[in-house]
SEVONU-855188 format. One line per 4 residues: number of its first residue (from 0); their letters; for each residue y, x, z of C-alpha. Coordinates in steps of 0.2 Angstrom, whole numbers, plus 2048, in hexadecimal, padded with zeros to 3 digits. Layout:
<sites>
NUM) A) Y,X,Z | ...
</sites>
This chain:
<sites>
0) RRLM) F33,5AC,486 | F45,5B2,48A | F4B,5A6,479 | F59,598,479
4) TVRT) F5E,58D,46A | F6B,581,467 | F6A,576,458 | F76,569,452
8) PRLE) F7B,563,440 | F8B,571,442 | F87,57E,44C | F74,586,44F
12) GGSF) F70,597,457 | F64,5A2,462 | F66,5AD,470 | F57,5B7,473
16) DALS) F51,5C9,47C | F45,5CC,46E | F3D,5C4,45E | F2A,5C4,45C
20) GPLT) F2D,5BB,44B | F3A,5B1,440 | F43,5A5,44B | F46,597,43F
24) LDAL) F54,588,445 | F5A,57D,438 | F64,584,429 | F63,595,434
28) TVAS) F55,5A0,434 | F56,5B3,43D | F48,5BB,434 | F4C,5CB,441
32) STVS) F59,5D3,44D | F54,5E5,452 | F5D,5E3,462 | F62,5D5,46F
36) ADVT) F6D,5CB,469 | F76,5B8,466 | F74,5B1,455 | F7F,5A2,451
40) AISL) F86,598,441 | F93,58D,441 | F9B,582,435 | FAD,584,435
44) DDAP) FB1,576,429 | FA9,568,433 | F9C,566,426 | F89,568,42B
48) LADS) F83,57C,429 | F78,578,418 | F89,571,410 | F98,579,419
52) RRIL) FA1,586,40F | FA9,590,41E | F9B,596,42B | F9E,5A3,439
56) LVYA) F90,5AD,43E | F8F,5B6,44E | F85,5C4,451 | F87,5C7,462
60) TDAL) F7E,5D6,469 | F81,5DF,47B | F92,5E7,47F | F96,5EE,48F
64) NSTA) FA8,5F8,493 | FA9,60A,493 | FA3,612,4A4 | F9A,602,4AB
68) QFDA) F91,603,4B9 | F82,5FC,4BF | F75,5FE,4CF | F66,5FD,4C3
72) PDRT) F62,5FC,4B0 | F5F,5EA,4B2 | F73,5E9,4B3 | F72,5DA,4C1
76) VLRH) F7C,5E4,4CE | F8F,5E8,4C6 | F96,5F8,4CE | FA5,5FC,4C3
80) IGKL) FAA,5F1,4B4 | FB0,600,4AD | FBF,602,49D | FC3,5FF,48A
84) PVLV) FBC,602,47F | FAD,5F5,47D | F9E,5FD,479 | F93,5F0,46E
88) RTGE) F82,5F5,469 | F7F,5F4,457 | F6F,5EC,44E | F6A,5E5,43F
92) LKFT) F67,5D3,43B | F5E,5CA,42E | F60,5B9,42B | F61,5A9,41E
96) LRNQ) F6C,59A,41F | F67,58B,414 | F77,588,40B | F78,57C,3FC
100) TPGM) F8C,583,3F8 | F8E,58E,3E9 | F97,59F,3EB | F94,5A4,3FC
104) ELWA) F9B,5B6,402 | F96,5BF,412 | FA6,5C8,41C | FA6,5D0,42B
108) LGLD) FB3,5CC,434 | FBF,5D6,43F | FC3,5CF,451 | FD4,5C8,44C
112) GARK) FC8,5BE,440 | FCC,5C8,430 | FC2,5CB,422 | FBE,5DF,422
116) QRLP) FAE,5E0,418 | FA5,5D8,40B | F91,5D7,40D | F83,5D5,401
120) VSVS) F7B,5C4,401 | F6C,5BD,3F6 | F6A,5AB,3F2 | F5A,5A2,3EC
124) KGTF) F58,58F,3EB | F66,58A,3F6 | F63,598,404 | F6F,5A8,407
128) AATV) F66,5B7,40F | F6E,5C6,416 | F6A,5D4,421 | F79,5DC,42B
132) DTAM) F77,5EC,432 | F89,5EF,43F | F85,601,43F | F89,603,42D
136) LTNG) F98,5F9,42B | FA7,605,427 | FB3,5FB,433 | FA8,5FC,443
140) PALF) F9E,5F2,44C | FA1,5DE,447 | F9C,5CF,451 | FA3,5C2,445
144) FELS) F9E,5BF,435 | FA4,5B1,427 | F98,5A9,41A | FA6,5A0,40E
148) NQ) FA9,59A,3FC | FBB,59C,400
</sites>
């Protein structure tokens, strides 16, 4: 099915080519993604995800150097590594995260870890839900997001 998942108390994630329905782990559910991706939630404060006050969410889509060249569309043989800047595929991710911490906010992060843009999140019965559209971020596409009440 071209799907791999990882579940630990402090980290949950999945790598997929396409989702035919929601990918439900323990605390994290990936409702949908418009592109192939790796989606991972990581507790940054050593607490289990359901109790963490600071969580890093990674939405890693396809990324290639500009002018990279391959032998065929399946990209199994690289002919030219290309140059910077790296081109990151944009996508829309819908996810929920079961977590009991009140007052959590979602932030798109720059590659330096700085908060760049606050994103809307809804809360219902201890579950946070959000949609992240990386094409609509004001500072360009992001790979990293922080869910925190700090």
